[in-house]
N, C-alpha and C positions, 0 to 999 in steps of 0.2 A: 359621725352627723350627718344628715339630710343637709341639703341646699333646698329642697325644695319648698316653692313658696306656696303659701294661701291663696293667694291672688294674682295674676298678672297685672303686671306692670309697665305699661306704654312709655317710651322716652319724656324724659321732664319738660323737653321742645317742643311738645307738640302741640302748643297753641297755636288754633288758627283762626281769626277774625274775620266774618265774612260783614255785608252790611245788612243781613239780619240780626247777628247778634252785635254789632254795633249800635244799632239801632235801641237792643233791651239793654244794653248794660254798658254803655258810654255816651248816652242820650241825655236827657236833661236833668241831671240828679242833683234835689234840690237838699238833701239832706247834706247838713253841717257840720254834723260828726261821723261815727260810723256808720254804716247802716248796710245790712244783707242786701243784696240785690239780686237771689235766685241762686238756683241750682241748677247743674247737670249730671244726669245717671246715662253713662254708658252702658248698658244691659249686654250687650257681648262681649263687653270685657269686666264687667261688672267694678266699674269703674267711678265713685262720687267725687261731683268736684261742686264746692261753694263760694257764691262770687261774694265780694263785699267791696265799699266804696270808703274810702276815709283819704278826702283829699282826691284822688287818683283810685283807680280800678285795681283790686285784688283778687288775688284765687288762690285757694288751697284744695289738694288733692287731699283726699283722705287714704288714696291707696290699696292697702292691703287690708285696712278695716274698713273699706268703703262699706262693707256691709250695716255699718253701725249708724251713719249717716243717713242711706236710704231707709232703715229701718224707723228712725225717727220719723222720718216724712210719714212712714206707711204705720206708726202708732205700735211700733215694735222694740223691746230690747235685747240686742244681739251683745251676749259674751262669748267667754273663750272659755275652753275647759282643758286645763293637761289632762290626756290620754294613762302620765302615769303616776301621778302622787294624786289626781282629781282637784286641784285648784284651780279655782274660775276666779274671772277676772271679768270685773267691770269697772271702766271702758275696759276693753279687750285689749290682749298683749298677743302678739302674735305667737311669740314664742314663751314657755314657762320660766318664770322666774328663778325658781326652786335650783339650787347650783345642782342638788341631786339629779336632776332631769336634765341635764345635758342640751340646756336650751329647745327640748322639745316641740315640734310645733302643737300647737295648743286647736285643735276646733272649733267652731262656733256651734253654740248652745244658745235658746230660747232662753231667755230667763223670766221670771214672775214681776208682775211689775209692782211689786213692794219692798218694805228694807226695815232696816232698824236705823235710827237714829246714832252716829258714833262718837260726832261730837258736833257742835254750833257755835255761831255768835253772834251777834245782833249787830248788824250795821247801821251807823248812823249817818254815813255820807254814801253816796254812790255815784255814777256815770249819770248822765242828763236823762239815758232813755227810764231809769228809776227813779229819779229821786221823790216822784210823788208817791210811791211805794213805802219809803221812809217812816218810821226805822222796819227794817226786815231780819227773817231769821236767815241767814245764810248756814246751812246742814252741809256735814259730810253724811253719808248714807251708805251702809254696807247693804245690796241690793241683793236679794236672793239668797245670803247664803254667800257672795261670794268674797272672796280674801282682801278687797282692795275697797276703796271707799268712793263714792263722785260725790261732788259739792254741787248743789243748785237752793233755788229759794225753797222755804219752807212756810206755805203760805197756810190763812185758815185758822189762824191761830195769834196771838196777841203774843206778841215776841217774850214776855215775862213767864209765859207758860211753857217754853220748850223744854224738851227733859233728853237728857242720855236716855239711851235706849229706847226711846218711844215709836211706836210702831207709826210707819207711813206707807201711804199710797201714792203712786204717779197720776196726776192730773195732764190730759194733753188740750194746747189749742186747738180749735179748729183744724182739720185736715189742710183747708185752703191757704191757711198762713204759717206753715211750716218752713222751715228752710234747712232742716237736717242738721239742724245743728242744737245743742244743748236748750239753748230757748225757747225751744219748742214744747218743752214741758217743766212741769214743777213737782213738787210735792207738796201733800196736805196730809194730817195728819190721818192715820185710819180710822175705817167706820167702825164705831163703838171708843174708840180714846176718849179719855177724861184727862183731862190735867189736875193735878193733883193738887193741891188745898195752898194758899200762901204762905211765904216762909218767909225767913228776916232775906233770904239771897233773891229769892223772886221781887221784893218787895225795894230791894236795891235795884233792879233790873227795872222794874217801872218806874222808878223815879229819876233814872237817866233819862227813859227814852220820853220824857215828859216834855221838856222842851225841845227835842224833835219833831215829836207829833205838833205843836202850838207854831212852829216855823213851818213844817210843810201846809199848814191850815191857812197861811199867808201867800203860798201859790198859788199863780190864776193859771 
């Protein structure tokens, strides 16, 4: 088994703050909850880092999957694909999880920005940043035939019309608003998709959504 890495990983204690960075990330922070403050990409080392503020400054490195975060900024989906069994992973996995593949390194592959809903739930409560979008659908979607699913909001639909197996597409924030995180994009129904007819289960979900819809209308 090889120990070759997909990407170089600099030391984990390499944070260096200068006056410029201090002004940008430690300055007048007005966010009372969690807030993304920006990102940094080292093209030489292919390392992507996200900064966020939650009472104090934090950051996390994407490490060996830095191509994922940089791809979000660029409007691209990058997964990995095992050269032995062909399984595709999104979010990416550095090594194949198929035990027969003996942790084979899974190289990068660009994915189509489409998928199908594996499962979903309707959110009646959320964090502060998304309260006014309630009730919304949180869907686990299998992107481009991958062997894993990723969760994100499914918008552009009445919550009770969400369906298992429905085709979806990816919709992006404007590039200048992207931070290299999963909040840079969301799912919407694929072009041409039409919801199925109302049935008892959809009627039940619609009834449960009504108090939330009325509550959101009272927000300022």
